[in-house]
C-alpha positions as CSV (number, residue, x, y, z in Angstrom):
1,M,-11.8,-16.1,-64.5
2,A,-10.0,-16.0,-61.3
3,G,-11.5,-14.0,-58.5
4,K,-10.2,-13.0,-54.8
5,K,-9.2,-15.5,-52.4
6,Q,-11.6,-14.7,-49.9
7,K,-10.8,-15.2,-45.8
8,S,-12.8,-17.8,-44.1
9,T,-15.7,-16.9,-42.2
10,N,-15.6,-19.8,-39.9
11,P,-15.5,-18.1,-36.3
12,A,-12.6,-20.1,-34.9
13,Q,-10.5,-19.3,-37.5
14,W,-11.5,-15.5,-36.8
15,L,-10.9,-16.0,-33.2
16,L,-7.5,-17.4,-33.8
17,R,-6.5,-14.5,-36.4
18,F,-7.9,-12.1,-34.2
19,F,-5.5,-13.5,-31.0
20,S,-2.7,-13.7,-32.7
21,S,-2.7,-10.2,-34.9
22,F,-0.5,-7.7,-34.9
23,G,-3.5,-4.9,-34.4
24,L,-4.2,-6.6,-31.4
25,A,-0.7,-6.5,-29.9
26,T,-0.2,-3.0,-31.1
27,V,-3.3,-2.0,-29.1
28,V,-2.5,-4.0,-26.0
29,L,0.8,-2.7,-25.6
30,F,-0.6,1.1,-26.2
31,L,-3.0,0.8,-23.4
32,M,-0.1,-0.7,-21.3
33,C,1.4,2.8,-21.4
34,V,-1.5,4.8,-20.7
35,V,-2.5,2.5,-17.8
36,T,1.3,2.8,-16.8
37,L,0.9,6.4,-17.1
38,F,-1.9,6.6,-15.3
39,G,-1.0,4.4,-12.6
40,T,2.3,5.9,-12.0
41,L,0.6,9.4,-11.4
42,A,-2.2,8.0,-9.2
43,Q,0.8,6.7,-6.9
44,V,0.9,10.3,-5.6
45,E,-2.6,10.8,-4.1
46,M,-3.0,7.2,-3.7
47,G,0.1,5.3,-2.4
48,I,2.0,2.6,-4.0
49,Y,0.1,0.1,-2.4
50,E,-3.4,1.7,-3.7
51,A,-2.4,2.1,-7.5
52,Q,-1.3,-1.2,-7.9
53,K,-4.1,-2.6,-6.9
54,K,-6.3,-0.3,-8.8
55,Y,-4.6,-0.1,-11.8
56,F,-2.3,-3.0,-12.0
57,E,-3.6,-5.7,-10.3
58,S,-7.4,-5.4,-12.1
59,F,-9.3,-6.3,-15.1
60,F,-11.0,-2.8,-15.5
61,V,-10.3,0.3,-14.0
62,V,-11.9,3.8,-14.2
63,H,-9.9,6.5,-14.6
64,W,-10.9,10.8,-13.9
65,L,-9.5,13.2,-15.8
66,G,-9.3,16.4,-13.9
67,P,-7.3,18.2,-11.4
68,V,-9.0,16.5,-8.5
69,P,-9.2,12.8,-7.8
70,G,-12.6,10.8,-8.4
71,K,-14.0,14.2,-10.3
72,G,-13.9,15.2,-13.8
73,L,-14.2,12.9,-16.9
74,P,-14.4,9.1,-16.4
75,L,-12.0,7.1,-18.7
76,P,-12.8,3.6,-18.8
77,L,-9.6,1.4,-19.2
78,P,-8.6,-2.3,-18.9
79,G,-6.7,-2.9,-15.8
80,G,-3.2,-4.3,-16.0
81,L,-4.0,-7.8,-14.9
82,L,-6.5,-7.8,-18.3
83,L,-4.3,-6.3,-21.0
84,M,-0.9,-8.9,-19.5
85,I,-3.3,-11.6,-20.2
86,L,-4.1,-10.3,-23.6
87,L,-0.8,-10.0,-24.4
88,F,0.0,-13.7,-23.1
89,I,-2.6,-15.2,-25.8
90,N,-1.5,-12.9,-28.4
91,L,2.2,-14.1,-28.3
92,A,1.0,-17.9,-27.3
93,V,-1.5,-18.1,-30.2
94,G,0.8,-16.2,-32.5
95,T,3.6,-18.6,-31.8
96,A,1.4,-21.8,-32.1
97,L,0.0,-20.8,-35.8
98,K,3.7,-20.0,-36.5
99,V,5.5,-22.8,-35.7
100,R,5.8,-24.9,-39.3
101,K,6.0,-21.3,-41.0
102,K,9.3,-20.5,-38.8
103,W,11.0,-23.8,-38.1
104,K,13.8,-23.0,-39.9
105,Q,14.4,-19.9,-37.9
106,P,14.3,-21.9,-34.3
107,G,15.8,-18.7,-32.8
108,L,13.2,-16.6,-32.9
109,L,10.6,-19.5,-31.7
110,I,13.2,-19.9,-28.9
111,A,13.1,-16.5,-28.0
112,H,9.0,-16.0,-28.0
113,L,8.9,-19.2,-25.6
114,G,11.1,-17.5,-23.5
115,I,8.8,-14.4,-23.3
116,L,5.9,-16.0,-22.7
117,F,7.5,-18.2,-20.1
118,L,8.3,-14.1,-18.2
119,L,4.6,-13.5,-18.3
120,L,3.8,-16.5,-16.6
121,G,5.9,-16.0,-14.0
122,G,4.8,-12.8,-13.5
123,F,1.0,-14.1,-12.8
124,V,2.5,-17.0,-10.6
125,T,4.0,-14.3,-8.5
126,F,1.1,-12.4,-8.7
127,K,-1.3,-15.5,-7.8
128,Y,0.9,-17.6,-5.7
129,S,3.6,-15.7,-4.1
130,T,3.4,-14.4,-0.1
131,K,5.6,-11.5,1.1
132,G,6.0,-9.8,4.5
133,A,8.6,-9.2,7.0
134,M,10.1,-10.8,10.1
135,V,11.3,-8.3,13.0
136,L,13.5,-9.6,15.5
137,Y,15.7,-8.8,18.2
138,E,19.2,-10.3,18.9
139,G,18.8,-13.7,20.8
140,Q,15.2,-14.0,19.5
141,T,13.8,-17.4,17.6
142,S,10.9,-16.9,15.4
143,D,9.2,-19.2,12.0
144,L,6.3,-16.6,11.6
145,F,6.3,-14.0,9.0
146,S,3.4,-11.1,8.5
147,S,1.9,-9.1,6.1
148,Y,3.1,-5.5,5.2
149,H,-0.9,-4.3,4.6
150,D,-2.9,-6.9,5.3
151,W,-5.2,-7.3,8.5
152,Q,-7.6,-10.1,9.8
153,I,-9.7,-10.7,12.9
154,E,-8.7,-13.6,15.2
155,V,-10.8,-15.4,17.6
156,A,-9.4,-17.5,19.9
157,K,-10.2,-19.2,23.7
158,V,-8.5,-18.6,26.7
159,V,-7.6,-22.5,27.3
160,G,-5.6,-21.8,30.5
161,E,-3.9,-19.0,32.6
162,N,-2.6,-16.3,30.0
163,E,-2.8,-19.3,27.5
164,I,-4.5,-18.8,24.1
165,G,-5.9,-21.7,22.3
166,D,-5.5,-22.3,18.4
167,H,-7.3,-19.9,16.4
168,A,-10.7,-21.0,16.1
169,F,-12.6,-18.4,13.6
170,V,-10.5,-15.8,11.3
171,I,-12.0,-13.2,9.5
172,E,-9.7,-12.4,6.6
173,K,-8.7,-9.5,5.0
174,A,-10.8,-10.4,2.0
175,Q,-14.4,-9.5,4.2
176,L,-12.8,-6.7,5.7
177,K,-11.2,-4.9,2.9
178,D,-14.8,-3.5,1.3
179,M,-16.8,-2.4,4.6
180,R,-17.6,0.6,5.3
181,P,-17.4,2.3,9.0
182,D,-21.2,2.3,9.1
183,E,-21.7,-1.2,8.2
184,Q,-22.6,-4.2,9.7
185,R,-21.9,-7.8,8.7
186,V,-22.6,-10.9,10.9
187,F,-20.0,-14.1,10.9
188,T,-21.4,-17.4,11.9
189,S,-18.8,-20.5,12.5
190,E,-19.7,-24.2,13.9
191,D,-16.7,-23.7,15.7
192,L,-18.1,-20.7,17.6
193,P,-21.0,-20.8,20.5
194,F,-21.7,-17.2,19.1
195,D,-22.0,-15.4,16.4
196,V,-19.4,-12.4,15.5
197,V,-21.1,-8.8,14.4
198,I,-19.0,-6.0,13.0
199,N,-20.9,-3.1,13.6
200,G,-18.3,-0.8,11.9
201,Y,-14.5,-1.1,10.0
202,A,-12.1,1.5,9.4
203,R,-9.1,1.0,7.5
204,N,-7.4,3.8,8.9
205,S,-8.5,4.8,12.8
206,M,-7.7,6.4,15.7
207,V,-9.0,5.2,19.4
208,L,-9.6,8.1,21.2
209,P,-11.2,8.4,24.7
210,A,-14.7,9.2,24.6
211,D,-14.7,12.4,26.8
212,I,-12.3,14.2,24.7
213,P,-14.0,17.0,22.7
214,I,-12.8,15.8,19.2
215,A,-14.2,12.4,20.1
216,Q,-17.6,14.3,21.7
217,S,-18.2,15.7,18.3
218,S,-17.7,13.0,16.3
219,G,-20.6,10.9,16.7
220,S,-18.8,7.8,16.9
221,K,-20.3,5.0,19.3
222,E,-18.8,5.1,22.8
223,V,-17.5,1.5,24.2
224,D,-15.9,1.0,27.7
225,G,-14.6,5.2,27.3
226,Y,-13.5,4.8,23.8
227,I,-14.6,5.4,20.1
228,V,-12.8,4.4,17.3
229,Q,-12.7,7.7,14.9
230,P,-12.1,6.8,11.1
231,A,-9.4,8.7,9.8
232,A,-8.3,9.2,5.5
233,L,-6.5,6.5,3.8
234,D,-2.3,7.0,4.3
235,P,-0.8,7.3,0.8
236,E,2.0,5.3,2.6
237,A,-0.2,1.9,3.3
238,A,1.6,0.5,5.9
239,R,0.9,3.4,8.1
240,N,-2.8,2.6,7.9
241,I,-4.2,0.8,11.2
242,P,-7.5,-0.4,11.0
243,G,-10.1,-0.3,14.0
244,A,-13.5,-1.8,14.2
245,Y,-16.5,-2.3,16.5
246,V,-16.9,-6.4,17.1
247,G,-19.8,-7.7,19.0
248,V,-20.2,-10.9,20.6
249,R,-23.9,-12.4,19.7
250,S,-25.6,-15.4,21.3
251,K,-26.7,-18.1,18.4
252,S,-30.2,-17.9,20.0
253,G,-30.4,-14.4,20.1
254,G,-30.4,-11.8,22.6
255,E,-28.0,-8.6,23.9
256,E,-24.7,-8.3,22.1
257,E,-21.6,-7.8,24.2
258,E,-19.2,-5.2,22.5
259,V,-15.7,-4.5,22.6
260,I,-13.1,-2.2,20.1
261,L,-10.4,-3.9,18.2
262,W,-7.6,-2.0,17.2
263,G,-4.3,-2.8,15.1
264,F,-1.9,-1.2,17.6
265,A,-3.8,-2.9,20.9
266,R,-1.0,-3.8,22.9
267,H,-2.9,-6.9,24.0
268,P,-6.4,-8.6,22.5
269,A,-10.0,-7.8,23.9
270,T,-11.2,-10.7,25.9
271,V,-15.2,-11.6,26.3
272,P,-16.7,-14.1,28.5
273,V,-19.6,-16.5,27.1
274,G,-20.7,-18.8,29.2
275,D,-18.0,-20.3,31.3
276,D,-15.4,-19.8,29.0
277,E,-13.3,-16.5,27.7
278,W,-12.5,-15.6,23.9
279,T,-10.0,-13.4,22.7
280,F,-10.5,-11.1,19.7
281,Q,-7.8,-9.2,18.4
282,L,-7.0,-7.2,14.9
283,I,-4.2,-8.3,13.9
284,K,-2.0,-8.7,10.3
285,E,-2.2,-11.8,8.5
286,R,0.6,-14.1,9.2
287,W,2.1,-16.7,7.8
288,K,4.2,-19.8,9.1
289,A,7.8,-20.9,7.5
290,P,8.7,-24.4,7.7
291,F,11.8,-23.8,9.7
292,E,13.0,-21.1,12.3
293,V,15.3,-18.2,12.5
294,K,17.4,-16.8,15.3
295,L,18.9,-13.6,15.0
296,D,22.3,-14.2,16.8
297,K,23.9,-10.7,15.8
298,F,22.7,-7.3,14.0
299,T,25.3,-4.9,12.7
300,H,24.4,-1.4,11.1
301,E,27.1,1.0,9.8
302,Y,27.3,4.4,8.6
303,H,29.7,6.0,6.0
304,P,31.7,8.2,8.1
305,K,30.4,11.7,9.0
306,T,27.2,10.9,6.7
307,Q,24.1,8.8,7.7
308,I,24.3,6.9,4.3
309,P,24.4,3.0,5.2
310,R,27.4,1.1,4.6
311,V,26.6,-2.1,6.3
312,Y,23.1,-3.7,7.2
313,Q,23.7,-7.2,8.5
314,S,21.7,-9.9,10.4
315,D,24.0,-13.0,11.4
316,V,21.0,-16.0,12.0
317,T,20.9,-19.4,12.6
318,K,18.1,-21.3,10.9
319,F,16.7,-24.4,12.8
320,E,15.1,-27.0,10.9
321,G,14.8,-30.3,12.7
322,D,18.0,-31.2,14.4
323,L,20.1,-29.1,11.7
324,E,21.4,-25.4,12.3
325,E,22.4,-23.7,9.7
326,E,24.5,-20.1,10.2
327,Y,24.1,-17.2,7.9
328,E,24.8,-14.1,7.0
329,I,21.5,-11.7,5.3
330,S,23.0,-8.6,4.4
331,M,21.8,-6.1,1.7
332,N,23.0,-7.8,-1.4
333,R,23.2,-11.3,0.0
334,P,19.9,-12.8,0.7
335,L,19.0,-16.6,2.5
336,R,17.4,-18.7,0.1
337,H,16.1,-22.2,1.7
338,E,12.9,-24.0,0.5
339,G,11.5,-21.4,-1.5
340,Y,11.6,-19.0,0.9
341,T,14.2,-15.8,0.3
342,F,14.7,-13.7,3.3
343,Y,16.1,-10.1,2.3
344,Q,17.6,-7.5,4.8
345,E,15.2,-5.1,4.9
346,S,15.6,-2.4,7.7
347,W,16.2,-1.9,11.5
348,G,14.8,0.2,14.3
349,P,13.4,1.4,16.2
350,E,14.1,4.9,14.7
351,G,16.5,7.4,15.9
352,A,18.1,4.5,18.3
353,Q,21.3,5.5,20.0
354,P,24.4,3.6,20.3
355,G,24.0,1.0,23.3
356,D,20.5,0.8,22.5
357,Q,18.7,-2.5,21.8
358,V,17.7,-2.7,18.0
359,W,15.2,-4.9,15.6
360,S,16.4,-6.4,12.4
361,Q,13.5,-6.7,9.9
362,L,13.6,-9.4,7.2
363,A,11.7,-9.1,4.1
364,V,10.3,-12.8,4.0
365,S,9.2,-13.8,0.3
366,K,7.8,-17.3,-0.7
367,N,7.4,-17.2,-4.7
368,P,7.2,-20.4,-6.5
369,A,8.4,-18.5,-9.3
370,D,11.4,-16.4,-7.9
371,Q,14.1,-18.0,-10.4
372,W,11.7,-17.8,-13.3
373,P,12.5,-13.9,-14.9
374,M,16.2,-15.2,-15.0
375,W,15.4,-18.2,-16.5
376,S,13.4,-17.1,-19.3
377,C,16.2,-14.5,-20.0
378,W,18.6,-17.0,-20.5
379,V,16.0,-19.0,-22.9
380,V,15.4,-15.6,-24.5
381,G,19.2,-14.8,-25.0
382,I,19.7,-18.4,-26.6
383,G,16.7,-17.7,-28.9
384,L,18.5,-14.4,-30.4
385,L,21.9,-15.8,-30.2
386,I,20.6,-18.8,-32.3
387,H,18.9,-16.0,-34.6
388,F,21.9,-13.8,-34.9
389,L,24.2,-16.9,-35.5
390,Q,22.0,-18.2,-38.4
391,K,21.8,-14.8,-39.6
392,L,25.5,-14.0,-39.6
393,G,25.9,-17.8,-41.6
394,G,23.7,-16.8,-44.2
395,Y,25.2,-13.4,-44.7
396,L,28.6,-14.6,-44.9
397,G,27.3,-17.8,-47.1
398,R,25.5,-15.2,-49.7
399,A,29.0,-12.8,-49.3
400,Q,30.9,-15.8,-50.3
401,R,29.0,-16.9,-53.3
402,K,29.0,-13.4,-55.0
403,G,32.5,-13.3,-54.8
404,G,33.1,-16.2,-56.4
405,A,30.9,-15.4,-59.1
406,A,32.5,-12.3,-59.4
407,S,36.1,-14.1,-59.5
408,A,35.1,-16.5,-62.2
């Protein structure tokens, strides 16, 4: 008497079945909808940048169910990054297991590979892309672009009169973003003859004169007649201006010399150490492109009798070695070169009148997977077209056979 066929209890086979199962895909897609809903609603209070970091670029997230943010019933959820990884594994394992079974339907396999390529492109963009902005006045040339949100502290030696040398030490965003205004951290480097002591860092702040009433009532420490007043984070992340108390401490011990750093400061703070002078500045993270861009002319026009933009255009010259090339960058016509893409993003200052000097802001993106979404869509489209033609051919063949049998 034949019994029922029992499933294998081999752990490896069980894992393969689990990660390729339709049930896992259903749960992951449902949780994606939930996380997307909560993350979208959280943007009202947190802003797009903070909500994206918390809900979509994390492995786990705790969402609070209640009318007051941060209070109520905690609901732990997998983050968007973990869900995307699970979806990729589910699709990859499922496709691999069904290759032999579905070889007669290559269209579906090609479409699945296209979707995998799309997910992989999203991960490459998340992990390895760089996004920032380059601000230029007419006639100005630059190869540097800055982050929108991420700040760092740069320490450099003064090598000549009003001349700053290369940055000897950089305290990066990852070492600052989770600091509190009352927290102290010490940073050492073999390239520095002193230690850098951060005696408090605020992601958003104001620097105020110490003798005004609001500063006197804050209880913040005074340095050279000023204080750093922490402020609540602005939902628009680009508006947050950090501030910090930074001390210079001899490696052999002794008293610190302290300065205040602020993101809106016009000049770096200077501290004498021995016979040398060192500069400290709180500055947005910067990157250098392998070529220079010069803004030759900026054009902005509105539709008649409205404030609706009709034309934003930057006429630029790209310098790369001995080569010079002219480009027009407009809202729908970016400059692409060596993996970099320059988009026309904005201009300023706000409220500029005709005849005033204005600047053009170019969004700069370096993304190794910039074209991957387009290529993956082509692959998916080709796969679905092959599958459609196969099904159509099969249907027409069956219809013809039925017609022949009926006539016989």
